[in-house]
VOPABA-435810 format. One record per residue: residue number from 1; x negated, y, z of N, C-alpha, C, O in turn. Coordinates in Angstrom, 1 decimal, decimal comma. Last residue first. Example, Ala and Ser with C-alpha at 12.3 -4.5 7.8 and 13.67 -1.06 7.14 Angstrom:
residues 2
   num      n.X      n.Y      n.Z     ca.X     ca.Y     ca.Z      c.X      c.Y      c.Z      o.X      o.Y      o.Z
     2    -12,8     -2,2      7,1    -13,7     -1,1      7,1    -12,9      0,0      7,9    -13,4      1,1      8,0
     1    -13,2     -5,7      7,8    -12,3     -4,5      7,8    -13,2     -3,3      7,8    -14,2     -3,3      8,5
***
This chain:
residues 231
   num      n.X      n.Y      n.Z     ca.X     ca.Y     ca.Z      c.X      c.Y      c.Z      o.X      o.Y      o.Z
   231    -17,5    -10,5    -21,4    -18,8    -11,7    -22,5    -18,5    -12,2    -21,7    -18,9    -13,3    -21,4
   230    -15,8     -7,5    -23,1    -16,1     -8,2    -21,9    -17,1     -9,8    -22,7    -17,3    -10,0    -23,9
   229    -16,2     -5,1    -24,4    -17,4     -5,2    -23,0    -16,7     -6,4    -22,6    -17,0     -6,6    -21,4
   228    -14,8     -5,1    -27,3    -16,6     -6,3    -26,7    -16,6     -5,9    -25,6    -17,5     -6,6    -25,2
   227    -13,9     -2,3    -26,4    -13,6     -2,9    -26,7    -14,7     -4,2    -27,0    -15,8     -3,8    -26,6
   226    -13,9     -0,5    -23,4    -14,4     -0,3    -24,7    -14,4     -1,6    -24,8    -14,8     -2,3    -23,8
   225    -12,3      1,4    -21,0    -12,4     -0,1    -21,0    -12,8      0,5    -22,7    -12,3      1,6    -23,2
   224    -13,0      3,7    -18,7    -12,9      3,4    -20,2    -12,9      2,5    -20,4    -14,1      2,1    -20,0
   223    -13,5      6,7    -15,4    -13,2      4,3    -16,4    -12,3      5,0    -18,0    -11,6      5,9    -18,3
   222    -16,1      8,2    -15,3    -14,7      8,5    -16,1    -14,7      6,5    -16,6    -15,2      5,6    -17,3
   221    -17,9     11,3    -13,5    -17,4      9,4    -13,8    -16,0      9,6    -14,5    -15,1     10,4    -14,3
   220    -19,5     14,4    -13,2    -18,3     13,0    -12,9    -18,4     11,5    -13,5    -19,4     11,0    -14,0
   219    -20,9     16,6    -14,4    -19,3     16,2    -14,1    -18,5     15,4    -13,7    -17,2     15,4    -13,8
   218    -23,5     15,6    -15,5    -23,2     17,2    -14,7    -21,5     17,1    -14,5    -21,1     18,3    -14,6
   217    -22,7     13,3    -17,5    -23,5     13,6    -16,4    -23,3     15,1    -16,3    -23,0     15,7    -17,3
   216    -20,7     10,6    -16,5    -20,9     12,2    -17,4    -21,4     13,3    -16,9    -20,9     14,1    -16,2
   215    -20,9      7,3    -16,4    -21,6      8,6    -15,7    -21,2      9,7    -16,9    -21,5      9,6    -18,1
   214    -18,6      4,9    -16,5    -19,8      5,6    -17,0    -19,5      6,7    -16,5    -18,3      7,1    -16,3
   213    -17,6      1,7    -15,9    -17,4      3,2    -15,3    -18,3      3,2    -16,1    -19,0      2,3    -16,5
   212    -18,2     -0,8    -17,5    -16,3     -0,4    -17,1    -16,1      1,1    -17,0    -15,2      1,7    -17,5
   211    -20,7     -1,8    -19,5    -19,4     -0,9    -17,7    -18,2     -0,4    -18,2    -17,6      0,3    -19,0
   210    -20,9     -4,6    -21,6    -20,5     -3,6    -21,0    -20,1     -3,4    -20,0    -19,3     -4,1    -19,4
   209    -20,4     -7,7    -21,0    -21,5     -7,4    -22,1    -21,6     -5,6    -21,7    -22,7     -5,4    -21,4
   208    -20,9     -9,2    -17,5    -19,8     -9,0    -18,6    -20,9     -7,8    -19,6    -21,8     -7,1    -19,1
   207    -21,7    -10,6    -15,4    -20,8    -11,1    -16,9    -20,9    -10,1    -17,0    -20,9     -9,9    -15,8
   206    -21,4     -7,7    -13,1    -21,2     -8,4    -13,2    -21,1     -9,5    -14,4    -19,9     -9,5    -14,6
   205    -19,0     -5,5    -13,5    -20,1     -5,4    -14,6    -21,0     -6,9    -14,6    -21,4     -7,3    -15,7
   204    -17,6     -4,5    -11,1    -17,2     -5,0    -12,0    -17,8     -5,8    -13,8    -17,2     -6,4    -14,7
   203    -20,2     -4,8     -9,2    -19,4     -5,7     -9,2    -18,8     -6,5    -10,3    -18,8     -7,7    -10,6
   202    -21,5     -2,8    -10,4    -22,3     -3,5    -10,3    -21,4     -5,2    -10,1    -21,8     -6,3    -10,6
   201    -20,3     -0,5     -9,5    -20,2     -0,5    -10,7    -20,7     -2,0    -10,6    -19,7     -2,6    -10,7
   200    -20,2     -0,3     -7,0    -18,8     -1,1     -7,8    -18,9     -0,8     -9,0    -17,9     -0,8     -9,7
   199    -22,6      0,1     -6,2    -22,1     -0,7     -6,1    -21,6     -1,8     -6,6    -21,8     -3,0     -6,7
   198    -23,1      2,5     -8,0    -22,9      1,9     -8,1    -22,9      0,8     -7,3    -23,6      0,0     -8,0
   197    -21,1      4,0     -6,0    -19,9      3,6     -7,9    -21,0      2,6     -8,0    -20,5      1,5     -8,1
   196    -21,9      4,1     -3,6    -20,4      3,3     -3,7    -20,5      3,0     -5,0    -20,1      1,9     -5,4
   195    -23,8      6,0     -4,3    -24,3      5,1     -4,1    -22,8      3,5     -3,7    -23,0      2,3     -3,6
   194    -22,5      8,4     -5,0    -23,2      7,2     -6,2    -24,1      6,4     -5,6    -25,2      6,0     -6,1
   193    -21,7      9,0     -3,1    -19,8      8,9     -4,2    -21,3      7,4     -5,1    -21,1      6,3     -5,5
   192    -23,7      9,6     -1,3    -22,6      8,3     -1,2    -22,1      7,8     -1,9    -21,9      6,6     -1,9
   191    -25,7     11,1     -0,7    -25,8     10,8     -2,6    -24,0     10,0     -1,8    -23,2     10,4     -2,5
   190    -24,9     14,0      0,7    -25,0     13,1      0,8    -24,8     12,4     -0,7    -24,1     12,9     -1,5
   189    -23,6     17,0      1,3    -24,9     16,5      1,2    -25,5     15,5      0,9    -26,7     15,6      0,9
   188    -20,3     16,9      1,9    -21,7     16,4      3,2    -22,8     16,0      2,7    -23,3     14,9      3,1
   187    -18,8     19,2      0,9    -19,4     18,7      0,2    -20,4     18,1      1,5    -21,2     18,9      2,0
   186    -15,3     19,1      2,5    -16,7     20,3      2,0    -17,4     18,6      1,1    -16,9     17,5      0,9
   185    -13,2     17,6      2,5    -12,6     18,5      2,1    -14,1     19,4      2,0    -14,0     20,4      1,3
   184    -13,2     14,3      2,6    -13,9     15,3      3,0    -13,5     16,6      2,0    -13,5     16,4      0,8
   183    -11,8     11,4      2,0    -11,2     13,1      2,2    -12,1     14,0      3,9    -11,9     14,1      5,1
   182    -13,1      9,9      0,1    -13,1     10,3      1,4    -12,6     11,0      2,3    -13,0     11,1      3,4
   181    -11,0     10,3     -1,9    -10,9      8,8     -1,9    -12,2      9,0     -0,3    -12,0      8,1      0,6
   180    -10,4     12,7     -2,8     -9,0     11,6     -2,0     -9,4     10,4     -2,3     -8,7      9,6     -2,9
   179    -12,3     14,7     -2,0    -11,8     14,9     -1,1    -10,3     13,3     -1,9     -9,2     13,2     -1,2
   178    -14,8     12,6     -3,1    -14,8     14,0     -1,8    -13,5     13,7     -1,2    -13,3     12,9     -0,4
   177    -13,6     13,0     -5,7    -13,7     11,7     -5,4    -13,5     12,2     -3,6    -12,5     12,2     -3,0
   176    -13,6     15,9     -6,4    -12,2     15,2     -6,5    -11,8     13,5     -5,5    -10,8     13,0     -5,0
   175    -16,4     16,2     -6,4    -15,5     17,1     -5,3    -14,1     16,2     -5,4    -13,7     15,8     -4,3
   174    -17,2     14,8     -8,8    -17,7     13,7     -6,8    -16,6     14,5     -5,8    -16,0     13,9     -4,9
   173    -14,8     14,1    -11,3    -15,3     14,8    -10,4    -15,9     14,3     -9,2    -15,3     13,5     -8,5
   172    -13,1     12,1    -13,5    -13,0     12,7    -12,4    -14,5     12,9    -11,5    -15,1     11,9    -11,1
   171    -12,6     12,3    -17,0    -13,5     12,8    -15,9    -12,7     12,6    -14,6    -11,5     13,1    -14,6
   170    -10,2      9,5    -18,1    -10,1     11,6    -17,6    -11,4     11,4    -16,5    -11,3     10,7    -15,5
   169     -9,7      6,9    -18,5     -9,7      8,0    -19,3     -9,8      9,7    -19,8     -9,7     10,5    -20,7
   168     -8,1      6,5    -15,3     -8,2      6,5    -16,6     -8,5      6,9    -18,2     -7,6      7,3    -18,9
   167     -6,8      7,9    -13,0     -7,5      8,3    -13,9     -8,1      8,0    -14,8     -8,8      8,8    -15,4
   166     -6,5      4,7    -11,7     -4,6      6,1    -12,0     -5,5      7,5    -13,3     -4,8      8,0    -14,2
   165     -8,5      4,1    -11,6     -8,2      3,5    -12,9     -6,1      4,6    -12,6     -5,1      4,9    -13,2
   164    -10,1      5,4     -9,4    -10,5      6,3    -11,5     -9,6      5,0    -11,4    -10,2      4,4    -10,5
   163     -8,5      5,1     -7,7     -8,6      7,0     -7,7     -8,8      6,4     -9,5     -8,2      6,8    -10,4
   162     -9,3      1,9     -7,1     -8,1      2,5     -7,6     -7,2      4,0     -8,0     -6,0      4,2     -8,3
   161    -12,2      2,4     -6,9    -11,4      1,7     -8,1    -10,3      2,2     -8,3    -10,0      2,8     -9,3
   160    -11,4      3,1     -4,1    -12,3      4,2     -5,5    -12,6      4,0     -6,5    -13,1      4,8     -7,2
   159    -10,4      0,9     -3,1     -9,7      3,1     -2,8    -10,7      3,6     -4,1    -10,4      4,6     -4,9
   158    -11,8     -1,0     -3,1    -11,0     -0,9     -3,7    -10,3      0,5     -3,9     -9,7      1,0     -4,9
   157    -14,7      0,9     -1,7    -14,6      0,3     -3,1    -13,1      0,1     -3,8    -12,9      0,7     -4,9
   156    -12,9      0,4      1,1    -13,2      1,8      0,5    -13,8      2,0     -1,2    -13,4      2,9     -2,0
   155    -12,5     -2,7      1,4    -11,4     -1,2      1,2    -11,8      0,0      0,7    -11,1      0,5     -0,2
   154    -14,3     -4,3     -1,2    -14,1     -3,7      0,3    -13,7     -2,5      0,7    -14,3     -1,4      0,5
   153    -13,3     -7,1     -3,7    -14,2     -6,3     -2,4    -14,1     -5,0     -2,1    -13,5     -4,4     -3,0
   152    -13,9     -9,7     -5,1    -13,9     -8,8     -4,0    -13,8     -7,8     -4,0    -14,8     -7,4     -4,6
   151    -12,5    -10,5     -8,1    -12,9     -9,2     -8,0    -13,7     -8,7     -6,3    -14,2     -7,6     -6,2
   150    -11,7    -13,2    -10,3    -11,6    -11,9     -9,1    -12,1    -11,1     -8,6    -12,9    -11,2     -9,6
   149    -10,7    -12,8    -13,6    -11,3    -13,2    -12,6    -11,8    -12,6    -11,2    -12,3    -11,5    -11,2
   148     -9,0    -12,0    -15,8     -8,9    -12,9    -14,8     -9,8    -14,1    -13,4     -9,6    -15,1    -12,7
   147    -10,7     -9,9    -16,6    -10,8    -11,1    -17,6     -9,9    -12,4    -16,6    -10,2    -13,6    -16,7
   146    -11,1     -9,3    -13,4    -11,2     -8,3    -14,7    -11,5     -9,9    -16,0    -12,4    -10,7    -15,9
   145     -8,8     -8,0    -10,5     -9,7     -9,4    -11,4    -10,4     -8,5    -12,8    -10,2     -7,3    -13,1
   144     -8,4     -7,7     -7,6     -8,8     -6,9     -8,8     -8,9     -8,3     -9,5     -9,2     -9,3     -9,0
   143     -5,1     -6,8     -5,1     -6,0     -7,4     -6,0     -6,9     -7,4     -7,2     -6,2     -7,0     -8,2
   142     -3,8     -6,3     -2,7     -5,3     -5,9     -2,9     -6,1     -6,5     -3,9     -7,3     -6,6     -3,8
   141     -1,0     -6,5     -3,4     -1,9     -8,1     -2,7     -3,5     -7,5     -2,5     -4,4     -8,3     -2,1
   140     -0,3     -3,7     -4,3      0,1     -4,7     -3,0     -0,4     -5,5     -2,8     -0,5     -5,6     -1,6
   139     -2,2     -3,1     -6,1     -1,8     -2,1     -5,3     -1,3     -3,3     -4,1     -2,1     -3,6     -3,2
   138     -4,3     -4,6     -8,1     -2,8     -4,4     -7,7     -2,9     -4,4     -6,7     -3,4     -5,3     -6,0
   137     -5,8     -4,0    -11,2     -5,5     -4,2     -9,8     -5,0     -3,7     -9,2     -5,0     -2,5     -9,2
   136     -7,6     -5,2    -13,9     -6,9     -5,1    -13,1     -6,9     -4,9    -11,8     -7,8     -5,5    -11,1
   135     -9,3     -5,4    -17,4     -9,7     -5,2    -15,8     -8,1     -4,7    -14,9     -7,5     -3,7    -15,5
   134     -9,3     -5,1    -19,9     -9,5     -6,8    -19,1     -9,6     -6,0    -17,5    -10,4     -6,4    -16,7
   133     -7,5     -2,5    -20,1     -8,5     -3,3    -20,1     -8,4     -4,5    -19,7     -7,4     -4,9    -19,2
   132     -6,2     -2,1    -17,1     -6,8     -1,2    -17,9     -8,2     -1,9    -18,6     -9,4     -2,0    -18,2
   131     -3,3     -1,5    -14,9     -4,3     -2,7    -16,1     -5,4     -1,8    -17,3     -5,1     -1,1    -18,2
   130     -2,5     -2,0    -11,7     -3,5     -0,6    -13,0     -3,8     -1,9    -13,8     -4,3     -3,0    -13,5
   129      0,4     -1,3    -10,2     -0,4     -2,5    -10,7     -0,6     -1,7    -11,6      0,2     -0,9    -12,2
   128      2,7     -0,9     -8,4      2,3     -0,5     -7,9      0,8     -1,7     -8,7      0,2     -2,5     -8,1
   127      4,4     -0,5    -11,0      3,9      1,2    -10,5      2,9      1,2     -9,3      2,4      2,3     -8,8
   126      6,1     -1,9    -11,5      4,9     -2,1    -12,1      4,0     -0,8    -11,9      3,1     -0,4    -12,6
   125      7,7     -2,0     -9,9      6,9     -2,4     -9,2      6,1     -2,9    -10,4      5,6     -4,0    -10,4
   124     10,5     -0,7     -9,6      9,3      0,6     -9,4      8,0     -0,8     -9,5      7,1     -0,4     -8,9
   123     12,7     -2,5     -9,2     11,9     -2,5    -10,0     10,8     -1,4    -10,2     10,3     -1,5    -11,3
   122     13,1     -3,1     -6,4     14,5     -1,6     -6,7     14,1     -1,1     -8,2     14,4      0,0     -8,7
   121     10,6     -4,1     -5,3     11,8     -5,4     -5,6     12,9     -4,3     -6,5     13,5     -4,9     -7,3
   120      9,3     -1,4     -4,8      9,4     -2,6     -5,4     10,4     -3,5     -6,2     10,7     -3,5     -7,4
   119     11,1     -1,3     -2,3     10,7     -0,8     -3,4     10,2     -0,9     -4,7     10,7     -0,3     -5,7
   118     10,3     -3,4     -0,4     12,2     -2,7     -0,8     11,8     -1,8     -1,9     12,8     -1,7     -2,6
   117      7,8     -2,9      0,4      8,4     -4,2     -0,5     10,1     -3,6     -1,3     10,6     -3,5     -2,4
   116      7,9     -1,2      1,4      6,4     -1,0      0,2      7,9     -2,1     -0,7      8,6     -2,0     -1,7
   115      9,3     -1,4      3,9     10,0     -0,3      3,2      8,9     -0,3      1,6      9,2      0,5      0,7
   114      8,1     -3,4      4,7      9,5     -3,3      4,2      9,9     -2,7      3,4     10,7     -3,0      2,5
   113      5,7     -1,8      5,7      5,5     -3,2      4,2      6,8     -2,9      4,1      7,0     -2,1      3,2
   112      6,7      0,0      7,2      6,2      0,4      5,9      5,7     -0,4      4,9      5,3     -0,1      3,8
   111      7,5     -1,9      9,2      8,6     -1,2      8,8      7,4     -0,6      7,0      7,6     -1,0      5,8
   110      4,7     -2,7      9,8      5,6     -4,1      9,3      7,2     -3,1      8,8      8,1     -3,6      8,1
   109      3,6     -1,0     11,0      3,0     -1,3     10,2      3,9     -2,4      9,3      3,5     -2,9      8,1
   108      5,3     -0,3     13,5      5,1      0,4     12,3      4,6      0,2     11,4      4,9      1,0     10,5
   107      5,0     -3,1     15,0      6,7     -2,5     14,1      6,0     -1,1     12,8      6,3     -1,0     11,6
   106      2,3     -2,3     15,6      2,6     -3,1     14,9      3,5     -3,1     14,2      3,4     -3,0     13,0
   105      2,2      0,2     17,1      1,6      0,4     15,6      1,9     -1,3     15,3      1,3     -1,5     14,3
   104      4,9      0,5     18,4      3,6      0,1     18,6      3,4      0,0     17,1      4,2     -0,2     16,3
   103      5,6      3,9     20,3      6,1      2,7     19,0      4,8      2,3     18,9      3,8      2,9     19,1
   102      7,7      7,0     21,4      6,0      6,3     21,3      6,4      4,4     20,7      7,5      3,9     20,7
   101      9,5      8,1     18,5      8,2      7,6     19,6      8,7      7,3     21,2      9,7      7,3     21,9
   100     11,2      6,2     16,6     11,1      6,5     17,6      9,6      7,0     18,4      8,8      6,1     18,8
    99     11,2      5,5     13,2     10,9      5,3     14,1     10,3      6,1     15,8      9,1      6,4     16,0
    98     13,1      5,5     10,8     13,2      6,0     11,4     13,2      5,2     13,0     14,0      4,6     13,7
    97     13,8      5,5      6,7     13,7      4,8      8,3     13,3      5,5      9,1     13,0      6,5      8,5
    96     14,7      7,1      4,7     15,2      5,9      4,9     15,2      4,9      6,1     16,0      4,0      6,5
    95     15,7     10,4      4,6     14,3      9,3      5,6     15,0      8,0      5,1     16,2      8,0      5,3
    94     17,6     12,1      4,2     16,7     11,4      2,9     16,0     11,0      3,2     15,0     11,0      2,5
    93     19,9     13,4      5,7     17,9     14,6      5,2     17,4     13,5      4,0     16,9     14,0      3,0
    92     20,3     11,3      6,9     21,5     11,8      6,2     20,2     12,7      5,9     19,3     11,9      5,8
    91     18,2     10,7      8,7     18,8      9,6      8,1     19,0     10,3      5,8     18,6     10,1      4,7
    90     18,1     12,1     10,6     16,9     12,1     10,0     17,7     11,4      8,3     17,7     11,9      7,2
    89     20,7     12,2     10,9     20,2     13,0     11,2     18,7     13,3      9,8     18,5     14,0      8,8
    88     20,6      9,5     13,0     21,5      9,9     11,9     20,7     10,7     11,3     19,7     10,1     10,9
    87     18,4     10,2     14,6     18,3      9,4     13,9     19,2      9,4     12,7     18,7      9,2     11,6
    86     19,8     11,9     16,2     18,9     12,5     15,8     18,5     11,9     14,3     18,4     12,5     13,3
    85     22,3     10,8     17,0     22,1     11,5     16,7     21,1     12,2     15,8     21,4     12,9     14,8
    84     20,7      8,5     19,5     21,3      8,2     17,9     22,1      9,2     16,9     22,6      8,7     15,9
    83     17,3      9,8     19,7     18,5      9,9     20,6     19,6      9,2     18,8     19,3      9,3     17,6
    82     14,8     11,2     20,1     15,0      8,9     19,3     17,1      8,9     19,5     17,9      8,0     19,4
    81     11,9     12,9     18,5     14,3     12,3     19,3     14,2     10,8     18,6     13,9     10,0     17,7
    80      9,4     12,0     18,4      9,8     12,1     20,1     11,5     11,9     20,3     12,2     11,5     21,2
    79      9,1     10,8     15,4      9,9     11,6     15,9     10,2     10,9     17,5     10,8      9,9     17,7
    78      9,0      9,8     11,8      7,8      9,7     13,2      8,9     10,6     14,1      9,7     11,2     13,4
    77     10,4      8,7      9,1     10,3      9,5     10,8     10,3      9,2     11,2     11,0      8,3     11,5
    76      9,6      6,7      6,4      9,6      6,7      7,7      9,7      8,0      8,1      9,2      8,8      7,3
    75     10,4      7,2      2,8     10,5      7,8      3,9     10,5      7,4      5,3     11,6      7,8      5,8
    74      9,7      6,3     -0,6     10,6      5,9      0,4      9,4      6,8      2,4      8,2      6,8      2,8
    73      9,7      8,3     -3,2      9,4      7,7     -2,1      9,8      7,7     -1,2     10,3      8,7     -0,7
    72     11,3      9,5     -5,2     12,0      9,4     -4,4     11,2      8,1     -3,4     11,9      7,2     -2,8
    71     11,8     13,0     -5,9     11,0     12,4     -5,4     11,7     11,4     -4,6     12,4     11,8     -3,7
    70     13,7     15,4     -6,8     14,1     14,0     -7,3     12,5     13,3     -7,6     12,0     13,1     -8,7
    69     13,8     17,4     -5,7     12,9     17,4     -6,3     12,6     16,2     -7,3     11,7     16,0     -8,2
    68     15,4     16,9     -3,5     15,9     17,7     -4,6     14,7     17,3     -6,0     15,1     17,0     -7,1
    67     13,2     15,2     -2,4     15,0     14,5     -2,5     15,2     15,7     -3,9     15,2     15,4     -5,1
    66     12,3     17,3     -0,8     11,5     16,4     -2,2     12,4     15,7     -3,2     12,4     15,7     -4,4
    65     13,6     18,4      0,7     12,7     19,3     -0,5     12,1     18,6     -1,2     11,4     19,0     -2,2
    64     14,2     16,8      2,6     15,5     17,5      1,9     15,0     18,0      0,6     15,8     18,2     -0,4
    63     12,0     16,5      3,4     11,8     15,3      2,9     13,4     15,7      2,4     14,0     14,9      1,8
    62     11,3     19,1      5,0     10,1     18,5      4,1     10,7     17,3      2,9     10,2     17,2      1,7
    61     13,4     19,3      6,8     13,4     19,9      5,2     12,7     19,3      4,8     13,2     18,5      3,9
    60     12,2     17,4      8,6     14,0     17,0      8,1     13,8     18,4      6,2     14,1     18,2      5,0
    59     10,0     18,7      9,3     10,0     17,0      8,3     11,8     17,4      7,5     12,2     17,6      6,4
    58      9,1     21,8      8,4      9,3     20,5      9,3      9,9     19,5      8,4     10,2     19,5      7,2
    57      6,4     23,6      7,6      7,9     23,4      6,9      8,1     21,7      7,9      7,3     20,7      7,9
    56      4,9     25,3     10,3      5,1     25,9      8,1      6,0     25,0      7,6      6,8     25,7      7,0
    55      4,7     21,9     11,4      4,3     22,8     11,2      4,4     24,0     10,0      3,9     23,7      8,9
    54      6,9     19,3     12,7      5,5     20,1     12,0      5,3     21,5     11,4      6,3     22,1     10,9
    53      8,6     17,0     14,0      8,1     18,2     14,3      7,3     18,6     13,7      6,3     18,1     14,1
    52      8,3     14,4     12,5     10,0     15,5     12,3      9,8     17,2     12,9     10,4     18,2     12,6
    51      6,0     12,9     10,4      6,5     13,8     12,0      8,0     14,5     11,3      8,4     14,8     10,2
    50      6,1     10,6      8,2      6,7     12,0      8,0      7,4     12,3     10,1      8,4     12,0     10,7
    49      5,0      9,0      5,9      5,2      8,5      7,5      5,0     10,3      7,3      4,3     11,0      6,7
    48      6,0      7,4      2,4      5,2      8,2      3,1      5,8      8,3      5,0      6,9      7,8      5,3
    47      4,5      5,0      0,1      5,3      5,4      1,9      5,1      6,2      2,2      3,9      6,3      2,5
    46      3,0      4,5     -1,8      4,1      3,9     -1,6      5,5      3,9     -0,5      6,6      3,3     -0,3
    45      2,7      8,1     -3,9      2,2      6,8     -2,4      3,4      6,0     -2,2      4,6      6,4     -2,3
    44      2,2      9,5     -5,8      0,8      8,3     -6,1      1,0      8,1     -4,9      0,0      7,9     -4,3
    43      3,8     12,5     -6,2      3,9     10,6     -6,8      3,3      9,0     -6,6      3,7      7,9     -7,0
    42      2,8     14,5     -5,5      1,9     14,2     -6,9      3,0     12,3     -7,4      2,9     11,5     -8,4
    41      4,9     15,1     -3,8      5,2     15,6     -4,7      3,9     14,9     -6,2      4,1     14,8     -7,4
    40      2,8     14,7     -0,9      3,8     14,2     -2,1      4,5     14,0     -3,0      4,8     12,9     -3,3
    39      1,3     17,8     -1,1      0,2     15,9     -1,4      1,2     14,6     -2,6      1,0     14,0     -3,7
    38      3,0     18,8     -0,6      2,3     19,3     -1,7      1,3     17,7     -2,3      1,0     17,1     -3,3
    37      4,0     18,1      2,1      5,2     18,3      0,3      3,8     18,3     -0,6      3,9     17,5     -1,5
    36      1,4     18,4      3,5      2,3     17,4      2,4      3,3     17,2      2,0      3,6     16,2      1,5
    35      1,0     21,4      3,3      0,5     20,2      2,2      1,2     18,8      2,2      1,4     18,1      1,2
    34      3,7     21,9      4,7      3,8     21,7      3,6      2,0     21,6      2,8      2,0     21,6      1,5
    33      3,6     20,8      7,0      5,0     19,9      6,2      4,8     20,4      5,2      5,3     19,9      4,2
    32      0,2     19,5      8,1      1,4     20,2      8,4      2,4     20,3      7,2      2,0     19,8      6,1
    31     -1,8     17,8      7,7     -1,4     17,7      9,2     -0,5     19,5      9,1     -0,6     20,5      9,9
    30     -2,3     14,5      5,9     -1,8     16,1      5,9     -0,9     16,2      7,5      0,0     15,6      8,1
    29     -3,6     11,7      5,0     -3,5     12,8      5,9     -2,9     13,5      5,6     -2,7     13,3      4,4
    28     -4,0      8,1      3,2     -4,6     10,0      3,5     -3,5     10,4      4,4     -2,5      9,6      4,6
    27     -4,8      5,0      3,2     -3,5      6,1      4,3     -4,8      7,4      3,7     -6,0      7,5      3,8
    26     -4,2      1,8      1,8     -5,1      2,8      1,9     -4,3      4,1      2,0     -3,4      4,4      1,2
    25     -5,2     -1,4      3,7     -4,4     -0,3      3,2     -4,7      0,5      2,7     -5,9      0,5      2,8
    24     -5,7     -3,2      5,5     -6,2     -3,7      4,4     -5,6     -2,4      3,7     -5,7     -2,7      2,5
    23     -6,0     -3,0      8,1     -5,0     -3,7      7,4     -5,2     -3,7      6,0     -4,5     -4,6      5,5
    22     -7,8     -0,2      8,4     -8,3     -1,6      8,9     -7,5     -3,4      8,1     -8,0     -4,4      7,8
    21     -5,8      1,2      7,2     -7,6      0,8      6,5     -7,6      0,1      6,7     -7,5     -0,8      5,9
    20     -4,4      1,3      9,6     -3,7      1,6      8,0     -5,2      0,6      7,1     -5,3     -0,5      6,5
    19     -6,3      2,5     11,3     -5,5      1,5     11,3     -5,3      0,7     10,5     -5,8     -0,4     10,4
    18     -6,8      4,9      9,9     -7,7      4,2     10,6     -7,4      3,2     10,7     -8,2      2,5     10,2
    17     -4,7      6,4     10,3     -5,1      6,3      8,8     -6,1      4,7      9,2     -5,8      3,7      8,6
    16     -4,0      7,0     13,0     -3,0      6,2     12,6     -3,8      6,0     10,8     -3,0      5,4     10,1
    15     -6,1      8,0     14,1     -5,5      7,0     14,6     -5,1      5,7     14,1     -5,3      4,5     14,3
    14     -5,6     10,5     12,7     -6,2      9,6     12,4     -6,7      8,7     12,7     -7,6      8,1     12,0
    13     -2,8     11,6     13,7     -3,1     10,5     12,4     -4,2     10,0     11,9     -4,2      9,2     10,9
    12     -3,5     11,6     16,5     -2,6     11,0     16,1     -2,4      9,8     14,9     -2,2      8,6     14,8
    11     -5,5     13,7     16,4     -5,7     12,6     16,7     -5,3     11,1     16,2     -5,8     10,1     15,7
    10     -3,7     15,7     15,0     -4,9     15,0     14,2     -5,6     13,9     14,7     -6,1     13,2     14,0
     9     -0,5     16,1     15,1     -1,1     15,5     16,1     -3,0     15,1     14,9     -3,2     14,2     14,1
     8      0,7     16,9     12,7      0,1     17,2     12,6     -0,9     17,6     13,8     -1,6     18,6     13,9
     7      1,2     14,4      9,7      1,9     14,4     11,5      0,7     15,5     12,0     -0,4     15,1     11,8
     6      2,0     12,2      7,5      2,0     13,5      7,6      2,2     14,1      8,9      3,4     14,4      9,3
     5      0,4      9,8      5,5      0,7     10,4      7,0      0,6     11,8      6,8     -0,3     12,4      6,3
     4      0,8      8,1      2,9      0,4      9,2      2,7      1,5      9,8      4,7      2,7     10,0      5,0
     3     -0,6      5,2      1,4      0,0      5,9      2,4      0,3      7,0      2,4      0,1      7,2      1,2
     2      0,0      1,9     -0,8     -0,7      3,4     -0,6     -0,2      4,5      0,4      0,9      4,8      0,1
     1     -1,1     -1,0      0,3     -0,4      0,0      0,4     -0,6      1,5      0,3     -1,3      2,3      1,0
***
């Protein structure tokens, strides 16, 4: 799954991001309603986890605005307000599920996975799978294959490849990768991206005639399949 966690408590958000990543999922975070709304509108997420009380734009208004823009991403609301009336308001605002605080992460995980399965079963399954040439990535099963051969990847490598595949044929800059794969909104002045791309390349290209990730000097990287690349 690819999740967006919109939670103004940065410590709580960091805990959830870490917990979801440890279970093999991809998680991004936003700390206020306006940033969360902007990210959610990109439409690249399987599930949104939205805190009800948010600065700049509250959770229920955020969800209503998304639904008005025809963004149908399944959304789970987290809130300290757990009375029946509160839950009803959340669901009527466009939320798909409502989990009162405090909660157990195991229950949150189960509920988000159920929402993702429900979405996949509604006819959006193709959106959870990317195929470029002989390379295929399945976001739900967390499985990558090339020419039918499974390629085991670490969580960060999987997330890096997923981002490149979602932007196949486009130049992806290091800044884009820092922000969307590493959650850095600054340059840490390290070669972390080059190291991970190199490792990913070695796994994807082993046994094949041509590379599928190409370096664009002075710009970044581009994922492009070329005929005859299979070996």
